[in-house]
C-alpha positions as CSV (number, residue, x, y, z in Angstrom):
1,T,0.0,0.0,0.0
2,K,1.1,3.6,-0.6
3,H,2.3,5.4,2.4
4,C,4.0,8.8,2.7
5,A,4.1,9.1,6.5
6,P,6.9,7.2,8.3
7,Y,6.1,3.6,8.7
8,P,6.1,2.5,12.4
9,T,9.1,0.4,13.1
10,T,8.2,-0.9,16.5
11,N,6.4,-4.2,16.9
12,I,6.7,-5.0,13.2
13,L,9.0,-7.9,12.4
14,V,8.6,-8.3,8.6
15,I,7.7,-5.9,5.8
16,S,8.5,-7.1,2.3
17,V,7.0,-4.3,0.2
18,L,7.2,-0.5,0.8
19,D,5.6,2.1,-1.5
20,Y,6.7,5.7,-1.2
21,S,5.6,6.7,-4.7
22,H,4.4,10.3,-5.3
23,C,5.4,11.4,-1.7
24,S,7.5,14.5,-2.7
25,L,10.5,12.9,-1.1
26,Q,14.0,14.5,-1.5
27,Q,15.8,11.5,0.0
28,V,15.2,7.9,0.7
29,P,13.3,7.5,4.0
30,K,15.5,6.2,6.8
31,E,12.8,3.9,8.2
32,I,13.3,1.7,5.2
33,F,16.6,0.5,6.7
34,S,14.7,-1.0,9.6
35,F,13.5,-3.7,7.2
36,E,16.7,-4.2,5.3
37,R,16.7,-8.0,5.9
38,T,13.1,-8.6,4.7
39,L,12.4,-5.9,2.2
40,E,11.8,-7.4,-1.3
41,E,10.2,-4.5,-3.2
42,L,10.7,-0.8,-2.9
43,Y,8.8,1.8,-4.8
44,L,10.1,5.4,-4.8
45,D,8.4,6.5,-8.0
46,A,7.9,10.1,-8.9
47,N,9.7,11.9,-6.1
48,Q,12.7,14.3,-6.2
49,I,15.4,12.0,-4.9
50,E,18.8,13.1,-6.1
51,E,21.0,10.4,-4.6
52,L,20.8,6.9,-3.1
53,P,22.3,6.4,0.3
54,K,24.8,3.6,0.8
55,Q,22.7,2.0,3.4
56,L,20.0,1.3,0.8
57,F,22.3,-1.3,-0.7
58,N,22.3,-3.3,2.5
59,C,18.8,-4.5,1.6
60,Q,20.1,-7.9,0.6
61,A,16.6,-9.4,0.0
62,L,15.6,-6.6,-2.5
63,K,14.2,-8.1,-5.7
64,K,12.5,-5.1,-7.2
65,L,13.8,-1.5,-7.0
66,S,11.5,1.0,-8.7
67,M,12.5,4.7,-8.8
68,P,11.4,6.2,-12.1
69,D,10.8,9.9,-12.4
70,N,13.3,11.2,-9.8
71,D,16.4,13.4,-10.0
72,L,19.1,10.8,-9.9
73,S,22.2,11.6,-11.9
74,N,24.0,8.3,-11.3
75,L,23.7,4.8,-10.2
76,P,26.3,4.1,-7.4
77,T,28.7,1.2,-7.7
78,T,27.2,-0.1,-4.5
79,I,24.4,-1.5,-6.6
80,A,26.6,-4.5,-6.9
81,S,25.6,-5.6,-3.4
82,L,22.0,-6.1,-4.5
83,V,22.7,-9.7,-5.6
84,N,19.0,-10.8,-5.5
85,L,17.7,-7.9,-7.6
86,K,15.5,-9.0,-10.5
87,E,13.8,-5.8,-11.6
88,L,15.3,-2.3,-11.8
89,D,13.4,0.7,-13.0
90,I,15.4,3.9,-13.2
91,S,13.5,5.5,-16.1
92,K,13.0,9.3,-16.3
93,N,16.1,10.3,-14.4
94,G,19.3,12.0,-15.4
95,I,21.5,8.8,-15.3
96,Q,24.3,8.9,-17.8
97,E,25.8,5.5,-17.4
98,F,25.6,2.2,-15.5
99,P,28.5,1.1,-13.3
100,D,30.4,-1.8,-14.8
101,N,29.8,-3.8,-11.6
102,I,26.1,-4.0,-12.4
103,K,27.3,-7.5,-13.6
104,C,27.2,-8.6,-9.9
105,C,23.4,-8.3,-10.0
106,K,23.3,-11.7,-11.8
107,G,19.5,-12.2,-11.2
108,L,18.5,-9.1,-13.1
109,S,15.9,-10.0,-15.7
110,V,14.2,-6.6,-16.3
111,V,16.0,-3.2,-16.6
112,E,13.8,-0.2,-17.4
113,A,16.1,2.8,-18.1
114,S,14.2,4.8,-20.7
115,V,14.3,8.6,-20.8
116,N,17.9,8.9,-19.4
117,P,20.9,10.4,-21.2
118,I,22.7,7.0,-21.3
119,T,25.2,6.9,-24.1
120,K,26.7,3.4,-23.6
121,L,26.3,0.1,-21.8
122,P,29.2,-1.2,-19.9
123,E,30.8,-4.6,-20.7
124,G,29.3,-5.9,-17.4
125,F,25.9,-6.0,-19.2
126,T,27.1,-9.0,-21.2
127,Q,27.4,-11.0,-17.9
128,L,23.7,-10.5,-17.0
129,L,22.7,-13.9,-18.3
130,N,19.1,-13.7,-16.9
131,L,18.4,-10.3,-18.5
132,T,15.3,-10.8,-20.8
133,Q,14.0,-7.2,-21.1
134,L,16.0,-4.0,-21.5
135,F,14.2,-0.8,-22.1
136,L,16.3,2.2,-23.3
137,N,13.6,4.3,-25.2
138,D,14.6,7.9,-25.6
139,A,18.2,7.3,-24.4
140,F,21.2,8.5,-26.3
141,L,22.8,5.1,-26.8
142,E,25.9,5.3,-29.0
143,Y,27.8,2.1,-27.8
144,L,26.9,-1.5,-27.1
145,P,29.6,-4.0,-25.8
146,A,31.1,-6.0,-28.7
147,N,29.5,-9.3,-27.8
148,F,26.2,-7.9,-26.5
149,G,23.3,-10.0,-27.5
150,S,25.4,-13.1,-28.3
151,T,25.4,-14.4,-24.8
152,I,21.9,-13.3,-23.7
153,M,18.4,-13.2,-25.2
154,I,16.9,-9.8,-24.8
155,T,13.7,-8.2,-26.0
156,F,14.2,-4.5,-26.7
């Protein structure tokens, strides 16, 4: 359920989904980190978040991270610690490139990165063997890794 006020963190043992979409947030709410062991889906859609705190990447159980329509300018290298991530939506931001160590997110199957000024994909993308959907509409893509598409089946 959508919730803009702080979630109560006392007497709650497990929360697997948090939705902070359309809450006019400028930063990731700190109470999220109280659920870093159980959180599987996080929705931060349509806020004004400019950067992602390192602590977000301690959420080891995270499978879906949705943060389109924010003010992000980069995707930190700490994304590599989200080894269980399956879906990533960073569309409608100002992200110019992916870190090469995105390859550590081996479970990624869907990446939505449309409407970003991305000019190239790093070599690490060729190691995302579970990637089946990659959306880069309205990006400024000029470069794909040499063997991109030969090791994975992707629907564009």
